[in-house]
N, C-alpha and C positions, 0 to 999 in steps of 0.2 A: 190485724194487730200483730200476728206472729211474724209476717214478712217485714213489717216496720221494725220490729225488735231485732230481727236478723240483720237488716241493713245497718242499724245502729251499731250492732256488735261487730259486723264486718268493717265498718268505718273505724271503729275503735281499734280493731286488730291491725288494720292498715296503718293507722297513725302510730301505733305501738311499734310495728315492724319498721316503719320509716324512721322512728326515733332511734331504734336499736341500730339500724343500718347507718344512720348519720353518726351515731356515737362510735361505732366500731370502725368507721371509715369505708364501709362497704359501698355506699353511694359514690364516694370519690373513686374507689377502685373501678366500679362499673364504668364511670365516665372516662377514666383514663384508658381502660381497655378498649372502649368504643372509639376513642380518639386515635389510639395506636392502630386499631384495625382499619379505620378510614384512611389514616396516613399511609399504611402499608399498601392498600389497594390502589391509591393514587400514585404512589411511588412505583409500584410494579407496572402500572399502566403507562406512566410517563417514560420509564426506562425502556419498556418494550417498544414504544414508538421511536425512541432515540436509536435503539439497536437496529430496528428495521430500516431506518433512514441511513445509518452507517453502512449496512449490508447492501443497500441499493447502490451506493457510491462505490463500494468495493466491487460489486458486480460489473459496474461500468468500467472500472479500472482493469479488471481481469479480461474483459472483452477487448479492450485496447491492447493489452499485453498479448492476447492471442493473435490479433492482427499484426502486431509488431513481429512476433515470432514467425508467423507464416511468411511475412515479407522477407525477413532475414534468411529463413530457411530456403526459400525458393528464389526470389529475385536477386538478393545479395549474393547467394551462392553461385547463381548462373553468371553474374557479372564478374565475380572473383575468378571463376574458372576461365572465362573468356580473356580476362586481363592476364591471368597467369600464363595462358597459352602464348600470348604475344611476348610477355616479358621473359619467358624461358629462352627465347632466342638471343637475349642480351645479357643473361646472367643467371646465377643459381638462386632459386627461390626456396624459402622455407615452406614446409608443408602447410596447407590451409588449416589442418587440424579438424577435430570433431566439433560438430555444431553444439552450442550450449544454449539452452532455453533461458529466457528471462523468467523469473518466478512470479507466480500469481500471489495474491494476498488471501489469507484465510478469512472466512466469514467470522464475525464476532458472535460469540455465544452468550446466552443469558447466564448471569452469575447464579447458578442454581444453589450452590453452597451458601452464598450470602443470603439469598431469599429464604432458604430452608432454616437458617439460623434465626431469622426474624419470626418465621412461622412457629418454630419450636418455642420461642420466648412467649409469643401470644398464647400458645396452648398452656404454658405454665401459669400464666397470670389470669387466664380466663376461667375462673372457678365457676362451676355449675351450682345450681341451687342446692343440690344434694351435698356437694362438697362444703358449701357454706354452713349448711345445717350440721353436718358431721363435725366440722371444726368447732362450731359453737357448742355442740353437745358435749364433746370431750374436753375442750379447752376452756369453756366458759366465755362469757361476753368479754371479760378483761383480757383473756388470753388471745381471743380473736382480734380484739382491738389492737394489741401490741403487734401481732403478726401482720395485720392488714396495714397498719400505719407504716411499718417497715417496708412492706411491698409497695405501697403508694409512693414513698420517697424514692425507692429504687426505680419504679416505673416512670416517674417524672423525669429522673435522670436519663433513663433509657430512651425516652421519647426525644429528649434533647440530642442525645447521641445519634439517633436514627435520622433526625432532621439534618444534622451535619453530614452524616454519611450520604444522605440523599443528594445534598448540594454537591458533594465531592464526586459522586458517581455520575450525575447528570452533566457536570462541568467536564469531567473526563470524557464522556461520550461526545460532547460537542467538540472537544479538542481533537478526538480521534477522527470525527467526520471531516473537520477542516483539514486535518493532516492528509487524509486520503485524497481530498480534492486537490491539495497542493501536489500530491504524488502524480495525479493525472496531468496537471499542468507541466510538470517536469518531464513526464513520459512523452507528452506531445512535443515538447521542445526537442527531446532526444530523437523522437521518431522523425521529425523534420530534418535533422542532421543526417540520420541514416538514409533517408530517401534522397537527400541532396547528393550524398556520396555515390549512391547506386546510380542515380540518373547521370551524374557527371561521368562515371565510367562508361555507361551505355551510350550517352549522346555526344560526349566530347572526346574522352580518352581513346576509346576503341576506334572511332573513325580516324583520329589523328595517328594512332599507331599503325593502322592499315596504310596510310599515306607514307609514313616514315619507312615502314618495312618495304613497301613497293619501291620507294626511292633508293633505298640501300641495295635492294636486289638489282635494280636497273644499273646503279653505279658499279656494282660488282661485275655484272655481265659486261658492261662497257670496258672496264679495266682488263677483263680476261680477253675480250676481243682485241683490244689494242696490244695486248701482250702475246697474241697468237696462242692463247691457251684454250684448252677444251672447257666449254662452259659447264660449270658445276657450282651450284649454290651451296654455301656453307650452312651447316646446321645452326651454328651460333655466330653472332656478329659482335665484334669488340667495339662497343659504342664509344669507348673512351678515345678511339682514334679520331672521332669527330670533335673532341674538345679543343677549343681554340682555333678551329677552322671556320670557314664561312658557313659551315653547317652546325655551328656550336649550339644553335637553338634545338636541334634534334637531340643532341647529347643531353642538354639541360632538361628537355621534356621527358626523356626516358628516365633520367635520374629522379625527377619529381614524381613520375608515375610509380616508381618503386616505393616511394613514401606513401602514395595513395593505396597501393596494394597492401602495405603493412596496416594502414588504418582499416581497410575493408576486412582484412583477415581477423583483426581484433573484434570487429563488430560481429563477425560470424561465429568465432569460437570462444568468445568471452561474454558472460552476462554483465556487461558494463553497468547497465541501469540497476540491476539487482544489487550489485556491490555498492553502488552509489546510495541506493535507498536504505541499505542496512546501516548506514552511518547515522540515520535518524537526525540529520541536521539540515533542514530544508534550505536555509540561507546558503550554506556551503554547497549543497547539491545543485541548487539553481545556478550558482556562480560557476561551478564546474561544467555544467551543461552549456552555459553561455560561452565559456572559454573554449569548449569543444567546438561549438559552432563558429567561433572566431577563427580558430585554427583551421577549420575546414575552409572558410572563406579565403584565408590567406593562401592555402594550398591551391584553391581554384584559381586565384589571381596569378599565382606563379605558373600554373599550367597554361593559362590564357596567354600570358606574355611570351611563352615559347611555342605556341601553336602556329602552324603554317596554314592549315585549312580553316 
């Protein structure tokens, strides 16, 4: 009998407590806090996945930047030096200059301050049972009702703000990931141009320069023999003497090669890609790199037209 009476009393107290909680808005507050907590955990999880995905793409970009820098530092430098050695016989060259690295991208970090702000808000509105009891004891049911109602209105508005903030943050993360992917595409386009320039020097220009230099030396020796002069090769050759002659192609080739040397030097001592990326305008960046490739192709055609070998 005693236990039955106790159960009836407990049910009565529960109903009374529930009625008080509904009246004061405590039930609504608990539901709102629970919803905000669930939202926050989902938001933190989704944002973490997005940031991880972005950083994987950034890591891929940085590896390609490392490869590009290594190629520029080693292969391009070697070809510039070889080309400069030949061209120094035909004119004065500017210094190659110091090597300049293309910059890597920094990893994206979690917005700790933003997340801490949400966590602090949750702590403020997530009253414990002791806090609810204390407020009720000192302020009375009506006092707690007014405070809780005000908090619930604020919490409802805050939840709406957080949902908008979530959409903005996730959309921004998607945009950043896409942006880095486009950076990789532009990097690869630029890398193709750099490789083409270096290979043109190594496979086309240097062999042709060797032929031209050998021809000019033979022609000089021939003229010295015909003039009964002691054979002595000049340190520098005035290539302009060939302009307008039957050997005009040699003159034009050397002239075009000086332009190629200028392009190669710029690749070596200027972070062209980094400067381009800092503009943050991919449409313009892509167009600039395309134009760079077109200019290179034109220069290659000009060289091809004046090659003998």
